[in-house]
C-alpha positions as CSV (number, residue, x, y, z in Angstrom):
1,X,94.9,129.8,108.0
2,X,92.4,130.5,104.8
3,X,92.6,127.9,102.0
4,X,93.0,129.5,98.9
5,X,90.7,126.8,96.9
6,X,87.0,128.1,96.0
7,X,85.5,124.7,95.9
8,X,85.9,121.0,96.3
9,X,89.2,120.1,94.9
10,X,89.2,117.4,92.3
11,X,91.7,115.6,90.4
12,X,94.3,113.8,92.0
13,X,98.0,112.3,90.7
14,X,99.5,113.5,87.6
15,X,102.8,112.2,86.5
16,X,103.4,113.8,82.9
17,X,107.0,113.4,83.2
18,X,106.8,109.5,82.4
19,X,104.7,110.9,78.9
20,X,105.3,112.5,75.8
21,X,104.7,115.8,75.4
22,X,101.8,115.2,72.8
23,X,100.3,113.1,75.5
24,X,99.9,116.0,77.7
25,X,97.2,118.1,75.6
26,X,94.9,115.1,75.3
27,X,94.7,114.8,79.1
28,X,94.0,118.6,79.3
29,X,90.9,117.6,77.4
30,X,89.9,114.5,79.4
31,X,90.5,116.4,82.2
32,X,87.9,119.0,81.2
33,X,85.4,116.4,80.7
34,X,85.7,115.0,84.2
35,X,85.5,118.1,85.9
36,X,88.8,117.6,87.4
37,X,90.1,121.0,88.3
38,X,93.3,120.1,91.0
39,X,96.8,118.0,89.7
40,X,99.1,117.1,92.2
41,X,102.7,117.1,90.1
42,X,106.4,116.4,90.7
43,X,106.0,114.1,93.9
44,X,108.5,111.5,92.3
45,X,110.4,113.9,90.1
46,X,113.6,114.5,91.4
47,X,115.6,113.0,89.5
48,X,114.1,114.4,86.4
49,X,114.1,118.2,88.3
50,X,118.2,117.3,89.5
51,X,119.7,114.7,87.0
52,X,122.9,115.8,88.8
53,X,124.5,118.0,92.0
54,X,125.0,120.7,90.5
55,X,122.5,120.5,87.2
56,X,118.7,121.5,87.2
57,X,115.8,120.6,84.5
58,X,113.0,123.0,85.5
59,X,112.1,123.3,81.7
60,X,109.5,121.0,81.5
61,X,107.8,121.8,84.6
62,X,107.5,125.6,83.6
63,X,105.7,123.9,80.1
64,X,103.5,121.7,82.4
65,X,102.4,124.3,85.0
66,X,101.9,127.0,82.1
67,X,99.5,124.0,80.5
68,X,97.5,123.4,83.6
69,X,97.2,127.5,84.3
70,X,96.1,127.7,80.9
71,X,93.9,125.5,81.3
72,X,92.0,127.0,84.7
73,X,93.6,124.0,86.9
74,X,94.7,124.4,90.4
75,X,97.8,122.9,91.3
76,X,99.3,121.0,94.5
77,X,103.0,120.8,94.1
78,X,105.0,117.8,95.2
79,X,108.4,119.0,96.5
80,X,109.6,115.6,94.7
81,X,111.6,114.6,97.9
82,X,110.1,110.9,99.0
83,X,113.1,109.1,96.6
84,X,116.0,109.9,96.0
85,X,117.8,110.3,92.9
86,X,120.2,107.4,91.8
87,X,123.3,109.9,91.8
88,X,122.6,110.8,95.5
89,X,122.9,107.5,96.8
90,X,126.1,106.7,94.6
91,X,127.8,109.8,95.7
92,X,126.3,110.2,99.2
93,X,126.0,106.8,100.7
94,X,125.0,108.4,103.7
95,X,121.5,108.8,102.6
96,X,120.7,104.9,102.6
97,X,119.1,103.1,105.4
98,X,120.2,100.7,107.6
99,X,117.4,98.1,107.8
100,X,115.8,96.2,111.6
101,X,118.0,93.6,110.5
102,X,121.1,95.7,110.7
103,X,122.1,95.4,106.8
104,X,123.0,98.7,104.8
105,X,120.4,99.5,101.9
106,X,121.3,99.7,98.4
107,X,119.8,102.2,96.0
108,X,115.9,101.5,94.6
109,X,112.6,101.4,96.0
110,X,111.0,105.0,97.1
111,X,110.9,106.2,101.2
112,X,114.7,105.2,100.3
113,X,116.2,107.8,103.0
114,X,117.8,107.6,106.1
115,X,116.3,110.9,107.8
116,X,119.3,111.8,110.2
117,X,121.5,111.9,106.9
118,X,122.8,115.2,106.9
119,X,123.2,114.8,103.0
120,X,119.4,114.3,102.8
121,X,118.6,117.0,105.0
122,X,120.7,119.4,103.1
123,X,119.5,118.7,99.6
124,X,115.8,117.9,100.5
125,X,115.4,121.3,101.3
126,X,117.3,122.9,99.0
127,X,115.1,121.3,95.9
128,X,112.3,122.5,98.2
129,X,113.9,126.1,98.2
130,X,114.0,125.9,94.3
131,X,110.6,125.0,93.5
132,X,109.3,128.0,95.6
133,X,111.5,130.4,94.2
134,X,110.7,129.7,91.0
135,X,106.4,129.2,91.5
136,X,106.0,131.4,94.2
137,X,104.0,133.7,92.1
138,X,102.1,130.8,89.9
139,X,98.4,132.0,89.8
140,X,97.7,128.3,90.1
141,X,99.7,126.9,93.0
142,X,97.4,126.1,96.2
143,X,98.6,123.3,98.2
144,X,102.3,122.3,98.3
145,X,102.6,118.5,98.9
146,X,106.1,118.0,101.3
147,X,107.7,114.1,99.9
148,X,105.0,111.6,100.1
149,X,103.6,109.3,103.1
150,X,106.8,109.4,105.1
151,X,107.1,106.4,106.7
152,X,109.9,103.2,107.4
153,X,112.8,103.4,110.1
154,X,116.8,103.5,110.0
155,X,119.0,102.0,112.7
156,X,122.4,103.2,110.9
157,X,125.4,104.9,113.1
158,X,123.6,108.3,112.3
159,X,120.6,107.4,113.8
160,X,122.1,105.8,116.9
161,X,123.6,108.8,117.4
162,X,121.3,111.5,116.8
163,X,118.8,108.8,119.4
164,X,121.7,109.4,122.2
165,X,121.4,113.0,121.8
166,X,117.4,113.2,121.5
167,X,117.5,110.9,124.9
168,X,119.9,113.5,126.7
169,X,117.3,116.4,125.6
170,X,114.3,113.7,127.1
171,X,116.2,112.8,130.2
172,X,119.2,115.2,130.8
173,X,121.0,112.5,132.6
174,X,122.0,108.5,132.2
175,X,120.6,108.4,135.9
176,X,117.1,109.7,135.2
177,X,117.2,107.3,132.0
178,X,118.1,104.2,134.2
179,X,115.4,105.1,136.1
180,X,112.6,105.3,133.9
181,X,113.6,102.0,131.6
182,X,114.7,100.1,134.7
183,X,118.1,99.0,133.6
184,X,118.7,96.7,136.3
185,X,117.0,94.4,134.6
186,X,119.4,92.1,132.9
187,X,122.3,94.5,133.7
188,X,121.6,97.3,131.2
189,X,122.7,99.8,133.3
190,X,123.9,102.4,131.0
191,X,127.3,104.8,132.2
192,X,128.1,106.4,129.2
193,X,125.8,107.7,126.4
194,X,127.4,105.9,123.9
195,X,126.5,102.5,125.2
196,X,123.1,102.5,123.8
197,X,122.2,101.4,120.5
198,X,118.9,101.2,118.6
199,X,116.8,98.4,119.4
200,X,116.9,96.3,116.6
201,X,117.1,92.5,115.7
202,X,120.6,92.5,116.3
203,X,119.8,94.1,119.9
204,X,116.5,94.2,122.2
205,X,114.2,92.7,119.3
206,X,115.7,88.8,118.9
207,X,112.5,87.0,118.0
208,X,112.2,86.5,114.1
209,X,108.1,85.0,114.9
210,X,107.4,88.2,116.7
211,X,109.7,91.1,115.5
212,X,107.5,93.5,117.9
213,X,108.5,91.6,120.8
214,X,111.2,93.4,122.7
215,X,113.3,92.8,126.0
216,X,113.2,96.4,127.0
217,X,109.7,98.3,125.9
218,X,111.1,101.9,127.3
219,X,113.9,101.7,125.0
220,X,111.8,100.6,122.2
221,X,109.1,102.7,122.8
222,X,111.2,105.7,122.6
223,X,113.2,104.7,119.7
224,X,109.9,104.7,118.1
225,X,108.9,108.1,119.6
226,X,112.6,109.6,118.2
227,X,112.1,107.8,114.6
228,X,108.8,109.8,114.2
229,X,110.3,113.3,115.6
230,X,113.5,112.2,112.8
231,X,110.6,112.2,109.9
232,X,109.1,115.0,111.1
233,X,112.2,117.1,111.8
234,X,112.6,116.5,107.9
235,X,109.1,117.9,107.0
236,X,109.8,120.8,108.9
237,X,112.9,121.5,107.1
238,X,111.3,121.7,103.6
239,X,107.8,123.4,105.2
240,X,110.3,126.1,106.5
241,X,111.6,127.1,103.4
242,X,108.3,126.6,101.8
243,X,107.2,128.9,104.4
244,X,109.6,131.4,103.5
245,X,108.9,131.9,99.9
246,X,104.8,131.3,99.8
247,X,103.5,132.1,103.5
248,X,99.8,132.0,102.0
249,X,100.4,128.8,100.3
250,X,98.9,126.0,102.8
251,X,101.6,123.1,103.2
252,X,100.9,119.3,103.9
253,X,102.3,115.9,103.8
254,X,99.8,113.0,103.0
255,X,99.1,110.3,106.3
256,X,97.9,106.9,105.9
257,X,94.5,105.9,108.4
258,X,96.3,104.5,111.3
259,X,99.8,104.0,110.5
260,X,101.8,102.6,112.9
261,X,105.1,104.0,112.7
262,X,104.4,107.8,112.7
263,X,102.3,109.4,116.0
264,X,100.1,111.8,113.4
265,X,99.1,113.5,116.4
266,X,102.2,115.0,116.8
267,X,102.3,115.8,113.7
268,X,99.4,117.5,113.3
269,X,100.3,121.1,114.8
270,X,102.9,120.9,111.8
271,X,100.3,120.7,108.7
272,X,98.2,123.5,107.7
273,X,95.6,120.6,106.8
274,X,95.3,117.1,107.3
275,X,95.7,115.2,103.9
276,X,95.6,111.3,103.5
277,X,95.4,108.3,101.4
278,X,92.0,105.8,101.4
279,X,92.9,102.4,100.0
280,X,90.1,99.8,101.5
281,X,90.5,96.6,100.6
282,X,87.4,94.5,99.2
283,X,84.5,94.0,101.8
284,X,86.1,96.3,104.5
285,X,83.3,97.3,106.4
286,X,82.5,100.9,105.5
287,X,82.7,101.6,109.4
288,X,86.2,101.2,109.4
289,X,86.4,103.2,106.5
290,X,84.6,106.3,108.7
291,X,86.7,105.7,111.8
292,X,90.3,106.1,109.2
293,X,88.1,109.7,108.2
294,X,87.1,110.7,111.8
295,X,90.5,110.0,112.9
296,X,92.0,112.1,110.4
297,X,89.6,115.0,111.3
298,X,90.4,114.4,115.1
299,X,94.5,115.1,114.5
300,X,93.4,118.9,114.2
301,X,90.4,118.8,116.6
302,X,87.8,118.8,114.0
303,X,89.4,121.1,111.3
304,X,88.2,119.5,107.8
305,X,90.5,117.6,105.9
306,X,91.5,116.4,102.1
307,X,91.2,113.1,100.8
308,X,94.6,113.4,98.5
309,X,94.7,110.0,97.3
310,X,92.2,107.3,96.3
311,X,91.7,104.7,93.6
312,X,89.0,105.1,90.8
313,X,89.1,101.4,90.1
314,X,91.4,99.4,91.6
315,X,94.8,99.2,93.8
316,X,98.1,97.0,92.6
317,X,99.8,96.2,95.7
318,X,96.8,94.2,97.9
319,X,96.5,90.3,98.1
320,X,93.2,90.9,95.9
321,X,92.9,93.6,93.9
322,X,89.4,93.5,93.3
323,X,87.5,96.5,91.2
324,X,84.9,98.8,92.9
325,X,81.5,97.8,92.2
326,X,79.7,100.1,89.7
327,X,79.0,103.5,92.0
328,X,81.6,102.2,94.8
329,X,83.7,105.0,93.9
330,X,81.1,107.3,94.0
331,X,79.8,106.2,97.3
332,X,83.2,106.2,98.6
333,X,84.4,109.5,97.9
334,X,81.1,111.3,99.2
335,X,81.5,109.0,102.4
336,X,84.7,111.0,103.0
337,X,82.8,114.5,102.2
338,X,81.0,113.0,104.7
339,X,83.4,112.9,107.3
340,X,84.9,116.3,106.8
341,X,86.6,116.2,103.6
342,X,87.2,119.1,100.9
343,X,88.7,117.3,98.5
344,X,88.1,113.8,96.6
345,X,91.7,113.1,94.6
346,X,92.5,110.0,92.8
347,X,96.2,108.3,92.6
348,X,96.4,108.5,89.9
349,X,94.8,110.7,87.0
350,X,96.5,108.4,84.0
351,X,97.6,104.7,84.0
352,X,101.0,104.7,84.0
353,X,102.8,102.3,81.3
354,X,105.3,100.4,83.0
355,X,107.0,100.2,87.0
356,X,104.9,98.3,89.7
357,X,101.9,100.5,89.7
358,X,101.4,99.8,86.0
359,X,98.2,97.9,87.1
360,X,97.0,100.8,89.8
361,X,93.7,102.1,88.4
362,X,93.4,105.4,87.0
363,X,91.1,108.6,85.5
364,X,92.3,107.7,82.1
365,X,93.2,103.9,81.4
366,X,95.9,102.5,79.3
367,X,93.2,102.5,76.1
368,X,93.6,106.3,76.4
369,X,90.1,107.9,75.9
370,X,87.1,108.4,77.7
371,X,85.0,105.5,76.8
372,X,85.5,103.9,79.9
373,X,83.0,102.4,83.0
374,X,85.4,104.3,85.0
375,X,85.9,107.7,83.3
376,X,82.3,107.6,83.3
377,X,81.8,107.6,87.2
378,X,84.8,109.9,87.4
379,X,83.0,112.1,85.1
380,X,79.3,111.7,87.4
381,X,81.0,112.6,90.7
382,X,83.2,115.7,89.3
383,X,79.7,116.8,88.6
384,X,78.5,116.3,91.4
385,X,81.0,118.1,93.6
386,X,81.1,120.7,91.5
387,X,77.0,121.2,92.3
388,X,78.2,121.6,96.3
389,X,80.2,124.9,95.1
390,X,81.9,126.4,98.6
391,X,78.7,125.6,100.7
392,X,80.7,122.5,102.4
393,X,84.3,124.0,102.7
394,X,85.7,123.9,105.9
395,X,82.5,122.8,107.9
396,X,82.4,121.1,110.9
397,X,81.1,117.6,112.0
398,X,79.5,118.4,115.6
399,X,79.9,115.6,118.0
400,X,78.7,115.4,121.5
401,X,80.7,111.7,122.1
402,X,84.7,110.6,121.6
403,X,86.8,108.1,121.0
404,X,90.0,108.4,121.9
405,X,93.1,106.9,119.9
406,X,97.3,107.1,121.0
407,X,100.1,105.9,119.3
408,X,101.9,105.8,122.1
409,X,99.5,103.7,123.5
410,X,99.5,101.4,120.7
411,X,103.4,101.3,120.6
412,X,103.5,100.2,123.9
413,X,101.0,97.8,123.9
414,X,102.6,96.0,120.9
415,X,106.1,95.9,122.4
416,X,105.1,93.9,125.8
417,X,105.5,90.3,126.0
418,X,102.0,89.0,126.9
419,X,99.7,88.6,128.0
420,X,98.3,87.7,125.0
421,X,99.2,88.1,121.0
422,X,95.8,88.3,120.3
423,X,95.5,91.6,121.8
424,X,94.6,94.3,119.0
425,X,94.6,97.9,120.3
426,X,93.3,99.0,117.1
427,X,90.5,96.5,116.1
428,X,89.3,97.0,120.0
429,X,89.6,101.1,119.5
430,X,87.2,100.4,116.0
431,X,84.8,98.3,117.7
432,X,83.9,100.9,120.1
433,X,83.8,103.5,117.5
434,X,81.4,101.1,115.3
435,X,78.9,101.1,118.1
436,X,78.2,104.7,117.7
437,X,78.9,104.5,114.1
438,X,75.9,101.8,113.8
439,X,73.7,104.0,115.5
440,X,73.9,107.3,113.6
441,X,75.7,109.1,116.3
442,X,78.5,111.1,115.6
443,X,81.3,110.6,116.9
444,X,84.9,112.1,117.0
445,X,88.4,110.4,116.9
446,X,90.3,112.2,119.4
447,X,93.7,112.1,121.4
448,X,95.0,112.2,125.4
449,X,96.4,115.9,124.8
450,X,93.5,117.2,123.1
451,X,90.2,119.2,124.5
452,X,87.3,117.3,125.5
453,X,85.1,120.2,127.1
454,X,82.8,119.2,123.8
455,X,82.1,115.8,124.9
456,X,79.6,114.1,127.1
457,X,80.5,110.4,126.4
458,X,84.4,109.4,125.7
459,X,85.4,106.2,125.1
460,X,89.1,105.0,125.4
461,X,89.3,101.3,125.0
462,X,92.6,99.5,126.3
463,X,94.2,102.7,127.5
464,X,97.2,100.4,129.1
465,X,99.2,103.5,129.1
466,X,98.5,106.7,131.5
467,X,100.4,109.1,132.7
468,X,99.7,111.3,135.6
469,X,98.4,114.4,133.3
470,X,96.2,112.1,131.3
471,X,94.5,110.3,134.9
472,X,94.1,113.7,135.9
473,X,92.0,115.3,132.6
474,X,90.3,112.0,133.0
475,X,89.2,112.5,136.5
476,X,87.9,116.1,135.7
477,X,85.9,114.8,132.9
478,X,84.0,112.5,135.0
479,X,83.9,114.6,137.8
480,X,82.4,117.3,135.5
481,X,79.2,115.3,134.6
482,X,80.9,113.0,131.7
483,X,80.6,109.3,130.9
484,X,84.0,107.6,130.8
485,X,84.3,104.4,129.8
486,X,87.8,102.1,129.5
487,X,88.6,98.5,129.4
488,X,90.8,95.9,130.5
489,X,94.7,96.6,130.8
490,X,93.6,99.7,131.6
491,X,95.8,101.9,133.2
492,X,98.3,99.4,133.9
493,X,101.4,101.7,133.3
494,X,103.2,105.4,132.9
495,X,104.2,107.1,130.1
496,X,107.3,105.1,130.1
497,X,106.0,101.7,130.0
498,X,107.0,101.1,133.8
499,X,104.0,99.0,136.0
500,X,102.1,101.7,138.0
501,X,102.6,100.5,141.5
502,X,100.0,99.6,144.2
503,X,97.2,97.7,141.9
504,X,95.5,97.7,138.4
505,X,94.0,99.8,137.0
506,X,97.3,102.6,138.9
507,X,96.1,105.9,138.4
508,X,92.6,105.0,137.7
509,X,92.0,103.1,140.2
510,X,90.2,106.1,142.4
511,X,87.8,107.4,139.3
512,X,86.8,103.5,138.4
513,X,86.3,102.6,141.7
514,X,87.9,99.1,140.9
515,X,90.8,97.0,142.0
516,X,92.0,94.6,139.6
517,X,93.3,91.6,140.8
518,X,94.5,89.0,137.9
519,X,94.5,88.6,134.3
520,X,93.6,85.4,132.5
521,X,94.4,84.5,128.9
522,X,91.5,82.5,126.9
523,X,92.7,80.4,124.0
524,X,91.2,81.2,120.8
525,X,88.2,78.9,120.9
526,X,87.5,79.9,124.3
527,X,84.9,82.8,125.8
528,X,83.5,83.7,129.1
529,X,80.0,84.2,129.4
530,X,78.4,87.5,131.8
531,X,74.9,88.6,132.5
532,X,73.9,92.1,132.9
533,X,72.1,92.6,136.2
534,X,72.1,96.6,135.1
535,X,68.1,98.0,136.0
536,X,68.7,99.6,132.6
537,X,66.6,98.5,129.3
538,X,69.3,99.3,127.2
539,X,71.9,97.1,129.0
540,X,70.0,93.6,129.3
541,X,71.0,89.6,128.4
542,X,74.4,87.5,128.7
543,X,77.1,88.7,126.7
544,X,80.5,87.1,126.3
545,X,83.7,88.2,126.2
546,X,87.2,86.9,124.4
547,X,90.6,86.9,124.5
548,X,91.5,87.8,128.3
549,X,89.4,88.6,131.5
550,X,89.8,89.8,134.4
551,X,89.2,89.6,138.6
552,X,88.0,92.9,139.4
553,X,87.1,93.9,143.0
554,X,84.6,96.7,144.1
555,X,85.9,99.9,145.4
556,X,83.1,102.1,145.4
557,X,81.7,101.0,141.8
558,X,78.6,99.2,141.6
559,X,78.9,95.8,139.6
560,X,76.8,95.6,136.2
561,X,77.4,92.5,135.1
562,X,79.3,89.4,136.8
563,X,80.8,86.2,135.1
564,X,79.2,83.1,135.0
565,X,81.6,80.9,133.6
566,X,85.9,80.3,134.2
567,X,87.8,81.2,137.1
568,X,86.4,84.4,138.0
569,X,83.0,82.8,138.1
570,X,80.5,85.3,139.9
571,X,83.1,88.6,140.0
572,X,82.0,91.7,138.2
573,X,83.3,91.6,134.3
574,X,81.2,95.0,133.6
575,X,81.2,98.0,136.3
576,X,80.1,101.5,136.9
577,X,81.3,104.1,139.3
578,X,79.3,107.5,139.9
579,X,82.7,110.0,140.5
580,X,81.5,113.3,141.1
581,X,78.7,114.4,138.4
582,X,79.4,111.5,135.9
583,X,80.2,107.8,135.7
584,X,83.1,105.7,134.9
585,X,82.8,102.3,133.6
586,X,85.5,99.6,133.4
587,X,84.9,96.7,131.0
588,X,87.3,93.7,132.4
589,X,87.3,91.6,129.0
590,X,87.3,91.7,124.7
591,X,83.1,92.3,124.5
592,X,81.6,91.4,121.5
593,X,80.0,94.0,119.3
594,X,76.2,93.2,120.9
595,X,77.3,94.4,124.6
596,X,78.9,97.4,122.7
597,X,76.2,98.7,121.1
598,X,74.3,97.9,124.1
599,X,76.5,100.2,126.0
600,X,76.7,102.9,123.4
601,X,72.6,102.9,123.4
602,X,72.6,103.7,127.0
603,X,75.4,106.0,127.4
604,X,73.7,108.0,124.9
605,X,70.4,108.2,126.0
606,X,71.8,109.3,129.5
607,X,74.2,112.0,128.5
608,X,71.3,113.3,126.5
609,X,73.4,112.3,122.6
610,X,70.9,112.6,120.1
611,X,71.7,110.3,116.7
612,X,71.0,111.9,113.3
613,X,68.7,109.1,111.7
614,X,67.1,105.8,112.7
615,X,69.5,102.9,112.9
616,X,69.4,101.1,109.6
617,X,72.2,98.3,108.7
618,X,74.0,99.4,106.1
619,X,72.7,103.3,105.8
620,X,75.2,105.8,107.3
621,X,74.2,109.4,108.5
622,X,76.7,112.3,108.9
623,X,75.7,116.1,109.5
624,X,78.5,118.9,108.2
625,X,77.8,122.5,109.4
626,X,79.0,126.1,109.0
627,X,77.8,129.5,108.5
628,X,76.2,128.1,105.1
629,X,74.1,126.1,106.6
630,X,73.4,122.3,107.7
631,X,73.8,119.4,105.4
632,X,73.0,115.8,106.0
633,X,74.3,113.0,104.4
634,X,73.0,109.4,104.0
635,X,74.7,106.9,102.3
636,X,73.3,103.2,101.5
637,X,76.3,100.7,101.8
638,X,73.9,98.0,101.4
639,X,73.5,95.9,97.7
640,X,70.0,96.8,97.8
641,X,67.8,99.9,97.8
642,X,66.7,101.4,101.4
643,X,63.8,103.5,102.3
644,X,64.8,106.4,104.7
645,X,62.4,108.5,106.7
646,X,63.7,111.7,107.7
647,X,62.5,114.4,110.6
648,X,61.0,117.4,109.0
649,X,62.9,120.6,107.5
650,X,65.6,118.9,105.5
651,X,64.8,119.8,101.8
652,X,66.2,119.1,98.4
653,X,69.4,116.2,97.5
654,X,72.2,117.9,96.4
655,X,72.9,115.1,94.4
656,X,70.0,114.0,92.8
657,X,68.2,117.3,93.1
658,X,65.3,115.2,94.4
659,X,63.1,116.7,97.2
660,X,62.2,114.9,100.3
661,X,59.0,113.3,100.6
662,X,57.0,113.5,103.5
663,X,56.8,109.8,103.9
664,X,60.7,109.3,103.4
665,X,62.7,108.4,100.1
666,X,64.2,105.4,98.9
667,X,67.8,106.0,98.5
668,X,69.3,102.7,95.7
669,X,71.9,100.4,96.2
670,X,75.6,102.1,96.9
671,X,74.1,105.8,96.7
672,X,74.5,108.6,98.7
673,X,72.0,111.8,99.0
674,X,72.8,115.3,100.7
675,X,70.1,117.1,102.1
676,X,70.2,121.1,103.2
677,X,68.4,122.4,106.2
678,X,65.5,124.5,105.0
């Protein structure tokens, strides 16, 4: 779908309903000063737009939309459905959730609706339709913002009934359901659909010290899938009515990095463009933020996305809400653009006077004028983004290396009882992604269902849950010449969390050329040491593994490294298997970054995958390419200047206006440069 904006979106959430009318005109003046071109409005305005079931008040929104139009601002219009109004909770209590402990919620907070409430599913698309009918011809409307940061779960009787219907559609019969859930365990065989209840702290989850632990992984895994699908259905109800009235206006909802409750890969096809909210904590490794951006770009196979929220200064909800240092906000914004964002938007444009977000940063602070450090930085960023024009819009980030992320695999791992509570799927995936990041090798985050044909190197850490279809894709990828790596606990279960029998790693045993006999757990203070005996100069020396380690037997794979200590001393810790035209690697422990970096360098060299620039600590390089040219981003995350050398062909820095010198250039602390190709 062609997007209706002609330049980078710059602005953010604006809540004028919290302010008297005379403040609005002053806000417009300040927006102009900051080069803000887009305002997100109406996100939490349901009770102002619909104060009663049969009463509507659009006058203030009409005034706001007209004011924004006169000042030349684009509008991202919220459907206001992220929090139900008080009257609805009082008159229609079915909209209120039942929590994980089985308690009926009362009115309050946000994300406070049951996704299977008939009342919510009636009222939410109704207000979306009212807004679409009223503002469908507004010239400034460029994007629909449905609800806000969907999330949470419900365990009410309506959700229980809907879950049973969902299961009937998925499995067809109780016999099939009993088979895939292995209900012979602990006398759980079901003979009537109504015997199935949601898995919560009153049923299958009974450990208050580890609520994720469940007696029946298959049941809990399916409830996760169901709840993600239920919220998606709520989104689609609003999207459909918006599309009916405004088919050419893109529709989205904002995501939240690696947010556990929702499978964003299942959601992505239903969004016209991915949008997300980035709030790294003070001290966050820039590689982790880069991973989040790459994940958002990967949700729609490399399509550019929008950074819809970030704070210009500080948050209010973290344990330690430190200010971003001078230059930090601009650098983080340009990092988002470097990884595929066509926007840099804030929460929020004017700081709230009261409520839990009154200490959340904003472009316009409580003092109410432009003479602040934060406003000056926002003004500077606005100038820089305006200078890009339309050159970057919709451009791609070509990558020949991929890292697999799978929500259902994450859920299944965390629901398992054992082998170790220290196993962390997200940490393991990020560690391998960081290996490419540290070498400035372009890398994509992809799913098990995506097209992998563009990749020469593919890494799928902790790929515990592997269906027959996924296993077939992996075999084909390697047979066609790809380099593939997975790690300990790979291929153990199928998509229903049933162990694949006849030996680990199950469906991957042939392509990996190994049999994993057993797994041992390490205490937090312990480690295993392994020595690389591979002839490649890129892989060498001793390395350590933590958390768990496995006893591996070769069935055709070459042992690349062997344990020096522990119960499995002398057995393979790392293997490589020639399969077809490619290679399949297995790492039998949670290795430290030094080994990952060596492996990435070796795999990239073998596959002919090139880096964008020299490896320099704290210096990040990305490349965006379109029919308007190629644009190299160089970001210095260090607290000190660095000297950067580039290949010939890169010309003027679009940020500073300076021309690249033959011998390189100096990039100041927490600054970025963007070069176009000559």
